[in-house]
C-alpha positions as CSV (number, residue, x, y, z in Angstrom):
1,X,27.2,9.0,10.8
2,X,24.9,6.4,11.7
3,X,21.8,5.1,9.7
4,X,17.9,6.0,11.2
5,X,15.9,3.7,12.3
6,X,13.6,4.2,9.7
7,X,15.7,3.1,7.2
8,X,14.6,-1.0,6.1
9,X,17.4,-3.0,6.6
10,X,18.1,-5.8,3.7
11,X,16.3,-8.4,5.3
12,X,12.5,-9.7,3.6
13,X,9.7,-8.9,6.4
14,X,7.4,-11.8,7.4
15,X,4.6,-12.8,4.8
16,X,1.1,-11.3,6.6
17,X,-0.8,-13.9,8.8
18,X,-3.0,-16.5,6.9
19,X,-6.9,-15.9,7.7
20,X,-8.4,-18.1,10.3
21,X,-9.4,-21.3,9.0
22,X,-12.8,-20.9,9.2
23,X,-13.2,-18.2,6.9
24,X,-15.4,-19.2,4.5
25,X,-14.2,-18.3,1.0
26,X,-10.4,-19.3,2.2
27,X,-8.7,-22.7,2.6
28,X,-6.9,-22.7,6.1
29,X,-3.3,-22.1,4.3
30,X,-4.7,-19.5,1.7
31,X,-3.3,-16.1,1.8
32,X,-6.2,-13.9,0.9
33,X,-4.1,-11.4,-0.8
34,X,-2.7,-13.9,-3.1
35,X,-5.6,-16.6,-3.7
36,X,-8.0,-13.6,-5.2
37,X,-8.4,-9.8,-6.1
38,X,-8.4,-7.1,-3.9
39,X,-12.1,-6.6,-5.2
40,X,-13.4,-10.3,-5.1
41,X,-11.6,-10.2,-1.6
42,X,-13.8,-6.9,-0.1
43,X,-17.0,-8.1,-1.8
44,X,-16.6,-10.9,0.3
45,X,-16.0,-8.5,2.9
46,X,-19.1,-6.1,2.9
47,X,-16.3,-3.5,1.8
48,X,-17.4,-1.3,-1.1
49,X,-14.2,0.0,-2.7
50,X,-13.7,2.5,-4.9
51,X,-13.6,5.3,-2.7
52,X,-11.2,7.8,-3.4
53,X,-7.6,6.8,-1.5
54,X,-6.2,9.5,1.2
55,X,-3.0,10.5,-0.1
56,X,-0.4,9.2,2.5
57,X,0.8,12.1,5.7
58,X,3.0,11.0,8.4
59,X,0.8,10.1,11.0
60,X,0.9,7.9,14.6
61,X,-0.7,4.2,14.2
62,X,-2.2,2.8,17.0
63,X,-2.0,-1.3,17.3
64,X,-3.8,-3.6,19.3
65,X,-2.5,-7.0,18.2
66,X,1.1,-8.4,17.7
67,X,2.3,-4.9,16.1
68,X,2.2,-3.7,20.2
69,X,5.5,-5.8,20.5
70,X,8.4,-3.3,19.3
71,X,10.1,-6.5,18.0
72,X,7.2,-7.8,15.9
73,X,7.0,-4.4,14.4
74,X,10.9,-4.0,13.5
75,X,10.4,-7.3,11.5
76,X,7.1,-6.7,9.9
77,X,8.7,-3.0,9.0
78,X,12.2,-4.3,8.5
79,X,13.7,-2.1,10.5
80,X,17.4,-1.6,11.9
81,X,16.5,-0.5,15.1
82,X,13.7,-1.7,17.6
83,X,11.1,1.4,17.5
84,X,10.1,3.3,20.4
85,X,6.6,2.7,20.9
86,X,4.1,4.6,23.9
87,X,1.2,3.0,25.3
88,X,-2.1,4.3,25.3
89,X,-5.8,4.0,25.3
90,X,-8.5,4.7,22.5
91,X,-12.1,4.9,23.1
92,X,-14.9,4.2,20.5
93,X,-13.8,0.3,19.2
94,X,-14.7,-2.9,21.2
95,X,-12.3,-5.9,20.1
96,X,-13.6,-9.1,18.4
97,X,-11.4,-11.7,17.6
98,X,-11.0,-13.1,14.1
99,X,-10.0,-16.8,14.8
100,X,-6.7,-15.9,16.9
101,X,-6.6,-12.4,15.6
102,X,-7.7,-9.3,17.0
103,X,-9.7,-6.9,15.3
104,X,-11.9,-3.6,16.4
105,X,-15.1,-2.3,15.4
106,X,-16.6,0.8,16.1
107,X,-18.4,0.9,19.8
108,X,-20.0,3.7,21.8
109,X,-18.8,2.7,25.0
110,X,-15.8,0.4,23.8
111,X,-12.0,1.3,25.1
112,X,-9.1,-0.5,23.6
113,X,-5.7,-0.7,25.2
114,X,-2.5,-0.6,23.0
115,X,0.7,1.4,21.5
116,X,1.2,3.9,19.2
117,X,4.6,4.9,16.8
118,X,4.7,7.3,14.2
119,X,4.9,6.1,10.6
120,X,6.9,8.4,8.6
121,X,7.6,7.0,5.5
122,X,4.7,5.9,2.8
123,X,6.4,2.0,2.5
124,X,6.2,1.5,6.0
125,X,2.3,2.6,5.8
126,X,2.1,0.2,2.7
127,X,3.8,-2.5,4.4
128,X,1.5,-2.3,7.6
129,X,-1.6,-2.3,5.4
130,X,-0.1,-5.1,3.7
131,X,0.8,-7.0,6.7
132,X,-2.8,-6.9,8.0
133,X,-4.5,-8.1,4.7
134,X,-7.6,-6.9,3.4
135,X,-10.0,-8.0,6.2
136,X,-8.6,-4.4,7.8
137,X,-9.0,-1.1,6.8
138,X,-7.4,1.9,8.7
139,X,-9.7,4.4,10.3
140,X,-9.1,7.7,12.4
141,X,-8.4,7.0,16.2
142,X,-7.5,9.4,19.0
143,X,-5.2,7.8,21.4
144,X,-4.6,9.1,25.0
145,X,-1.0,8.0,26.1
146,X,-0.2,7.0,29.3
147,X,1.3,10.5,30.5
148,X,-1.9,11.9,29.4
149,X,-0.8,13.4,26.3
150,X,-3.9,13.4,23.9
151,X,-2.6,12.4,19.8
152,X,-5.5,13.6,17.7
153,X,-5.9,11.9,14.0
154,X,-4.1,9.0,14.5
155,X,-4.7,5.7,12.5
156,X,-5.7,2.2,13.6
157,X,-7.1,-0.9,11.6
158,X,-10.0,-2.1,11.8
159,X,-12.3,-4.8,10.8
160,X,-13.2,-4.2,6.9
161,X,-16.3,-6.3,6.8
162,X,-19.8,-6.2,8.9
163,X,-19.3,-5.5,12.4
164,X,-21.9,-8.2,12.7
165,X,-20.0,-10.7,10.7
166,X,-20.4,-14.6,12.1
167,X,-16.5,-14.9,11.4
168,X,-16.3,-12.6,14.5
169,X,-15.7,-13.8,18.1
170,X,-16.1,-12.2,21.3
171,X,-12.8,-12.3,23.1
172,X,-9.5,-10.1,23.9
173,X,-5.6,-10.7,22.6
174,X,-3.9,-11.6,25.0
175,X,-0.1,-10.3,24.1
176,X,1.7,-12.9,26.4
177,X,0.2,-16.0,25.0
178,X,1.1,-14.5,21.7
179,X,4.8,-13.7,22.3
180,X,4.9,-17.1,24.4
181,X,3.9,-19.5,21.4
182,X,3.4,-17.0,17.8
183,X,6.0,-14.4,17.8
184,X,8.9,-17.0,16.9
185,X,7.0,-17.3,13.5
186,X,7.4,-13.6,12.7
187,X,10.4,-12.2,14.6
188,X,13.7,-14.3,13.2
189,X,16.9,-13.1,14.8
């Protein structure tokens, strides 16, 4: 009997990406989660910790950056098989760029295109949080799939700090550019 695509493979997933070079309290090569505590990092981002953690339940995750690429998602989670993702759009967010990394912030008129994938295992969700770093926090969203189906109560990662932060710039994420120049550093075949 074959293994489930949810089971991890034995290779080590890639590390989370480093913060952009101009991010105030970190050097260009440092990893914020390894350099300082979660509490210090959160405080520097203007995030208040101490709110009760919501227990994990299986959910659809909405991706709008590098994780839209199913091979990147496979590598980050250490999956045996390439996951099947579906295209969709969520409303109520606008995209900003944190260096080369996209992030989203709440916006009444915004729409973000991306992909969704069902996360059934808590360790996959934890790995996604680790990959996204403390610069992001998860929030709820609804996603309209290409076929018109509406998925309610999805999760996505959005900017954990002040939406008006000077660390953020106007911009958009180009998946083709990412795949051409950066994907190889994450996906090791």
